[in-house]
N, CA, C and O atoms as a GROMACS GRO file, in nm:
protein
  300
    1MET      N    1   1.146  -3.051   0.842
    1MET     CA    2   1.057  -2.937   0.828
    1MET      C    3   0.937  -2.976   0.743
    1MET      O    4   0.945  -3.064   0.657
    2SER      N    5   0.828  -2.910   0.770
    2SER     CA    6   0.708  -2.938   0.693
    2SER      C    7   0.706  -2.853   0.565
    2SER      O    8   0.789  -2.764   0.547
    3ILE      N    9   0.613  -2.884   0.480
    3ILE     CA   10   0.598  -2.808   0.354
    3ILE      C   11   0.563  -2.663   0.384
    3ILE      O   12   0.610  -2.573   0.314
    4VAL      N   13   0.481  -2.639   0.486
    4VAL     CA   14   0.443  -2.503   0.522
    4VAL      C   15   0.565  -2.425   0.570
    4VAL      O   16   0.582  -2.308   0.533
    5ASP      N   17   0.649  -2.487   0.652
    5ASP     CA   18   0.771  -2.420   0.699
    5ASP      C   19   0.862  -2.384   0.583
    5ASP      O   20   0.919  -2.275   0.580
    6ASP      N   21   0.876  -2.475   0.487
    6ASP     CA   22   0.959  -2.446   0.369
    6ASP      C   23   0.901  -2.332   0.288
    6ASP      O   24   0.975  -2.246   0.241
    7LEU      N   25   0.769  -2.330   0.270
    7LEU     CA   26   0.704  -2.224   0.194
    7LEU      C   27   0.724  -2.088   0.262
    7LEU      O   28   0.759  -1.990   0.196
    8VAL      N   29   0.703  -2.083   0.392
    8VAL     CA   30   0.722  -1.958   0.466
    8VAL      C   31   0.867  -1.914   0.458
    8VAL      O   32   0.896  -1.796   0.439
    9SER      N   33   0.957  -2.007   0.473
    9SER     CA   34   1.100  -1.974   0.467
    9SER      C   35   1.139  -1.919   0.331
    9SER      O   36   1.214  -1.821   0.322
   10ASN      N   37   1.089  -1.980   0.224
   10ASN     CA   38   1.127  -1.938   0.090
   10ASN      C   39   1.061  -1.808   0.048
   10ASN      O   40   1.124  -1.726  -0.018
   11LEU      N   41   0.935  -1.788   0.085
   11LEU     CA   42   0.862  -1.671   0.037
   11LEU      C   43   0.876  -1.549   0.127
   11LEU      O   44   0.889  -1.437   0.077
   12ILE      N   45   0.875  -1.567   0.256
   12ILE     CA   46   0.870  -1.453   0.347
   12ILE      C   47   1.005  -1.420   0.408
   12ILE      O   48   1.050  -1.306   0.400
   13GLU      N   49   1.070  -1.517   0.467
   13GLU     CA   50   1.193  -1.490   0.539
   13GLU      C   51   1.308  -1.454   0.446
   13GLU      O   52   1.399  -1.380   0.486
   14ARG      N   53   1.306  -1.503   0.325
   14ARG     CA   54   1.417  -1.484   0.233
   14ARG      C   55   1.403  -1.360   0.147
   14ARG      O   56   1.501  -1.314   0.089
   15ASN      N   57   1.282  -1.304   0.136
   15ASN     CA   58   1.256  -1.195   0.043
   15ASN      C   59   1.231  -1.065   0.118
   15ASN      O   60   1.189  -1.064   0.233
   16ALA      N   61   1.259  -0.954   0.049
   16ALA     CA   62   1.233  -0.821   0.102
   16ALA      C   63   1.164  -0.739  -0.006
   16ALA      O   64   1.192  -0.756  -0.125
   17ILE      N   65   1.074  -0.652   0.035
   17ILE     CA   66   1.002  -0.566  -0.059
   17ILE      C   67   1.050  -0.422  -0.038
   17ILE      O   68   1.055  -0.373   0.074
   18ARG      N   69   1.083  -0.357  -0.148
   18ARG     CA   70   1.124  -0.217  -0.144
   18ARG      C   71   1.021  -0.138  -0.224
   18ARG      O   72   0.996  -0.168  -0.341
   19LEU      N   73   0.962  -0.035  -0.161
   19LEU     CA   74   0.865   0.051  -0.227
   19LEU      C   75   0.927   0.188  -0.250
   19LEU      O   76   0.998   0.242  -0.165
   20ASN      N   77   0.899   0.244  -0.367
   20ASN     CA   78   0.950   0.374  -0.405
   20ASN      C   79   0.847   0.437  -0.498
   20ASN      O   80   0.765   0.366  -0.556
   21GLY      N   81   0.851   0.566  -0.512
   21GLY     CA   82   0.760   0.631  -0.604
   21GLY      C   83   0.718   0.766  -0.554
   21GLY      O   84   0.777   0.821  -0.460
   22ASN      N   85   0.616   0.821  -0.618
   22ASN     CA   86   0.567   0.952  -0.577
   22ASN      C   87   0.415   0.951  -0.583
   22ASN      O   88   0.354   0.890  -0.670
   23LEU      N   89   0.356   1.021  -0.487
   23LEU     CA   90   0.212   1.034  -0.482
   23LEU      C   91   0.178   1.181  -0.465
   23LEU      O   92   0.243   1.253  -0.389
   24ASN      N   93   0.077   1.225  -0.536
   24ASN     CA   94   0.028   1.361  -0.525
   24ASN      C   95  -0.109   1.352  -0.459
   24ASN      O   96  -0.204   1.298  -0.517
   25VAL      N   97  -0.120   1.404  -0.338
   25VAL     CA   98  -0.244   1.400  -0.262
   25VAL      C   99  -0.303   1.541  -0.261
   25VAL      O  100  -0.237   1.636  -0.218
   26SER      N  101  -0.426   1.554  -0.307
   26SER     CA  102  -0.490   1.685  -0.309
   26SER      C  103  -0.629   1.675  -0.247
   26SER      O  104  -0.696   1.572  -0.256
   27LEU      N  105  -0.669   1.785  -0.184
   27LEU     CA  106  -0.803   1.791  -0.125
   27LEU      C  107  -0.903   1.828  -0.233
   27LEU      O  108  -0.882   1.923  -0.309
   28VAL      N  109  -1.012   1.754  -0.239
   28VAL     CA  110  -1.121   1.784  -0.331
   28VAL      C  111  -1.249   1.791  -0.249
   28VAL      O  112  -1.251   1.754  -0.132
   29ASP      N  113  -1.355   1.837  -0.310
   29ASP     CA  114  -1.482   1.850  -0.241
   29ASP      C  115  -1.529   1.713  -0.191
   29ASP      O  116  -1.563   1.627  -0.272
   30GLY      N  117  -1.531   1.694  -0.061
   30GLY     CA  118  -1.580   1.570  -0.003
   30GLY      C  119  -1.475   1.463   0.019
   30GLY      O  120  -1.511   1.352   0.057
   31GLY      N  121  -1.348   1.490  -0.004
   31GLY     CA  122  -1.248   1.387   0.018
   31GLY      C  123  -1.110   1.422  -0.035
   31GLY      O  124  -1.068   1.537  -0.031
   32LEU      N  125  -1.041   1.320  -0.084
   32LEU     CA  126  -0.904   1.332  -0.134
   32LEU      C  127  -0.893   1.273  -0.274
   32LEU      O  128  -0.967   1.182  -0.310
   33ALA      N  129  -0.799   1.326  -0.351
   33ALA     CA  130  -0.762   1.266  -0.479
   33ALA      C  131  -0.614   1.230  -0.471
   33ALA      O  132  -0.531   1.313  -0.434
   34ILE      N  133  -0.581   1.107  -0.505
   34ILE     CA  134  -0.444   1.058  -0.498
   34ILE      C  135  -0.403   1.012  -0.637
   34ILE      O  136  -0.469   0.928  -0.698
   35LYS      N  137  -0.293   1.068  -0.686
   35LYS     CA  138  -0.241   1.031  -0.818
   35LYS      C  139  -0.090   1.015  -0.807
   35LYS      O  140  -0.027   1.079  -0.724
   36GLY      N  141  -0.034   0.931  -0.891
   36GLY     CA  142   0.110   0.914  -0.891
   36GLY      C  143   0.150   0.779  -0.945
   36GLY      O  144   0.078   0.717  -1.023
   37GLN      N  145   0.267   0.734  -0.901
   37GLN     CA  146   0.321   0.608  -0.948
   37GLN      C  147   0.399   0.541  -0.835
   37GLN      O  148   0.470   0.608  -0.760
   38VAL      N  149   0.385   0.409  -0.824
   38VAL     CA  150   0.453   0.332  -0.721
   38VAL      C  151   0.542   0.230  -0.789
   38VAL      O  152   0.499   0.159  -0.880
   39LEU      N  153   0.666   0.222  -0.744
   39LEU     CA  154   0.761   0.123  -0.792
   39LEU      C  155   0.788   0.025  -0.679
   39LEU      O  156   0.827   0.066  -0.570
   40ALA      N  157   0.768  -0.103  -0.703
   40ALA     CA  158   0.790  -0.206  -0.602
   40ALA      C  159   0.890  -0.307  -0.655
   40ALA      O  160   0.884  -0.349  -0.771
   41THR      N  161   0.982  -0.346  -0.568
   41THR     CA  162   1.083  -0.446  -0.604
   41THR      C  163   1.083  -0.557  -0.500
   41THR      O  164   1.095  -0.530  -0.381
   42LEU      N  165   1.068  -0.681  -0.545
   42LEU     CA  166   1.078  -0.798  -0.458
   42LEU      C  167   1.218  -0.855  -0.476
   42LEU      O  168   1.255  -0.896  -0.586
   43ARG      N  169   1.296  -0.859  -0.368
   43ARG     CA  170   1.436  -0.899  -0.377
   43ARG      C  171   1.460  -1.026  -0.297
   43ARG      O  172   1.421  -1.036  -0.180
   44ASP      N  173   1.525  -1.124  -0.360
   44ASP     CA  174   1.565  -1.248  -0.294
   44ASP      C  175   1.696  -1.220  -0.222
   44ASP      O  176   1.799  -1.201  -0.287
   45GLN      N  177   1.693  -1.217  -0.090
   45GLN     CA  178   1.810  -1.179  -0.013
   45GLN      C  179   1.917  -1.289  -0.011
   45GLN      O  180   2.035  -1.259   0.004
   46LYS      N  181   1.877  -1.412  -0.026
   46LYS     CA  182   1.975  -1.520  -0.024
   46LYS      C  183   2.061  -1.518  -0.151
   46LYS      O  184   2.182  -1.536  -0.145
   47ARG      N  185   1.996  -1.496  -0.266
   47ARG     CA  186   2.068  -1.490  -0.394
   47ARG      C  187   2.114  -1.349  -0.428
   47ARG      O  188   2.190  -1.329  -0.523
   48ASN      N  189   2.068  -1.250  -0.350
   48ASN     CA  190   2.100  -1.110  -0.374
   48ASN      C  191   2.061  -1.068  -0.515
   48ASN      O  192   2.140  -1.008  -0.589
   49LYS      N  193   1.937  -1.100  -0.550
   49LYS     CA  194   1.888  -1.077  -0.686
   49LYS      C  195   1.743  -1.028  -0.682
   49LYS      O  196   1.664  -1.076  -0.600
   50ASP      N  197   1.708  -0.932  -0.769
   50ASP     CA  198   1.570  -0.886  -0.781
   50ASP      C  199   1.488  -0.991  -0.852
   50ASP      O  200   1.525  -1.039  -0.959
   51VAL      N  201   1.374  -1.028  -0.792
   51VAL     CA  202   1.288  -1.132  -0.848
   51VAL      C  203   1.175  -1.071  -0.929
   51VAL      O  204   1.138  -1.124  -1.034
   52LEU      N  205   1.119  -0.959  -0.880
   52LEU     CA  206   1.001  -0.901  -0.943
   52LEU      C  207   1.008  -0.749  -0.934
   52LEU      O  208   1.036  -0.693  -0.828
   53LEU      N  209   0.983  -0.683  -1.045
   53LEU     CA  210   0.976  -0.537  -1.051
   53LEU      C  211   0.837  -0.497  -1.097
   53LEU      O  212   0.788  -0.547  -1.199
   54ILE      N  213   0.772  -0.409  -1.022
   54ILE     CA  214   0.638  -0.365  -1.057
   54ILE      C  215   0.637  -0.213  -1.063
   54ILE      O  216   0.684  -0.145  -0.972
   55LYS      N  217   0.582  -0.161  -1.171
   55LYS     CA  218   0.563  -0.017  -1.188
   55LYS      C  219   0.413   0.003  -1.206
   55LYS      O  220   0.356  -0.030  -1.310
   56ALA      N  221   0.348   0.059  -1.102
   56ALA     CA  222   0.202   0.068  -1.102
   56ALA      C  223   0.156   0.212  -1.091
   56ALA      O  224   0.199   0.284  -1.001
   57PRO      N  225   0.068   0.254  -1.181
   57PRO     CA  226   0.011   0.389  -1.167
   57PRO      C  227  -0.097   0.389  -1.057
   57PRO      O  228  -0.165   0.289  -1.035
   58VAL      N  229  -0.110   0.503  -0.990
   58VAL     CA  230  -0.210   0.518  -0.885
   58VAL      C  231  -0.301   0.634  -0.923
   58VAL      O  232  -0.254   0.744  -0.951
   59ASP      N  233  -0.430   0.608  -0.925
   59ASP     CA  234  -0.530   0.712  -0.952
   59ASP      C  235  -0.652   0.678  -0.869
   59ASP      O  236  -0.734   0.595  -0.909
   60ALA      N  237  -0.665   0.742  -0.752
   60ALA     CA  238  -0.772   0.707  -0.659
   60ALA      C  239  -0.842   0.831  -0.609
   60ALA      O  240  -0.780   0.936  -0.588
   61ASP      N  241  -0.972   0.819  -0.589
   61ASP     CA  242  -1.052   0.923  -0.527
   61ASP      C  243  -1.114   0.864  -0.401
   61ASP      O  244  -1.178   0.759  -0.405
   62VAL      N  245  -1.092   0.931  -0.290
   62VAL     CA  246  -1.148   0.887  -0.162
   62VAL      C  247  -1.251   0.991  -0.119
   62VAL      O  248  -1.218   1.108  -0.101
   63ARG      N  249  -1.374   0.948  -0.103
   63ARG     CA  250  -1.483   1.038  -0.066
   63ARG      C  251  -1.548   0.990   0.063
   63ARG      O  252  -1.557   0.871   0.090
   64VAL      N  253  -1.593   1.087   0.142
   64VAL     CA  254  -1.670   1.054   0.261
   64VAL      C  255  -1.798   1.135   0.258
   64VAL      O  256  -1.801   1.247   0.208
   65ASN      N  257  -1.903   1.077   0.312
   65ASN     CA  258  -2.031   1.148   0.321
   65ASN      C  259  -2.024   1.252   0.432
   65ASN      O  260  -1.931   1.254   0.512
   66ASP      N  261  -2.122   1.336   0.435
   66ASP     CA  262  -2.130   1.434   0.542
   66ASP      C  263  -2.137   1.364   0.676
   66ASP      O  264  -2.206   1.262   0.691
   67ILE      N  265  -2.066   1.418   0.771
   67ILE     CA  266  -2.067   1.361   0.906
   67ILE      C  267  -2.159   1.446   0.992
   67ILE      O  268  -2.139   1.567   1.005
   68VAL      N  269  -2.258   1.382   1.052
   68VAL     CA  270  -2.353   1.453   1.137
   68VAL      C  271  -2.327   1.408   1.280
   68VAL      O  272  -2.333   1.289   1.312
   69ILE      N  273  -2.298   1.506   1.366
   69ILE     CA  274  -2.274   1.478   1.507
   69ILE      C  275  -2.392   1.531   1.587
   69ILE      O  276  -2.410   1.652   1.597
   70PRO      N  277  -2.473   1.443   1.644
   70PRO     CA  278  -2.587   1.491   1.722
   70PRO      C  279  -2.539   1.554   1.854
   70PRO      O  280  -2.453   1.498   1.921
   71LEU      N  281  -2.595   1.667   1.888
   71LEU     CA  282  -2.561   1.735   2.014
   71LEU      C  283  -2.672   1.710   2.115
   71LEU      O  284  -2.789   1.701   2.080
   72PRO      N  285  -2.634   1.700   2.240
   72PRO     CA  286  -2.737   1.679   2.344
   72PRO      C  287  -2.820   1.807   2.360
   72PRO      O  288  -2.771   1.917   2.338
   73GLN      N  289  -2.943   1.789   2.398
   73GLN     CA  290  -3.033   1.904   2.419
   73GLN      C  291  -3.004   1.969   2.554
   73GLN      O  292  -2.982   1.900   2.653
   74ASN      N  293  -3.003   2.101   2.557
   74ASN     CA  294  -2.986   2.174   2.682
   74ASN      C  295  -3.123   2.198   2.743
   74ASN      O  296  -3.208   2.261   2.681
   75ARG      N  297  -3.145   2.151   2.862
   75ARG     CA  298  -3.274   2.168   2.929
   75ARG      C  299  -3.251   2.227   3.064
   75ARG      O  300  -3.347   2.250   3.138
   0.00000   0.00000   0.00000
């Protein structure tokens, strides 16, 4: 096997990611506000052991500009 095959085997095929948490999505003027917390766990399936635990806060505002839809002229 090549080095790339070993890397893919060790990092991707052997591990699983589990996401958990809560998000609060609310409508605001012009978009969305997202707040909450995400918990992520990277688990080595071969050793049956958690490798990495991440607890990340989420605080995002998503805005869009006004959407203008041109209408055809009636003649």
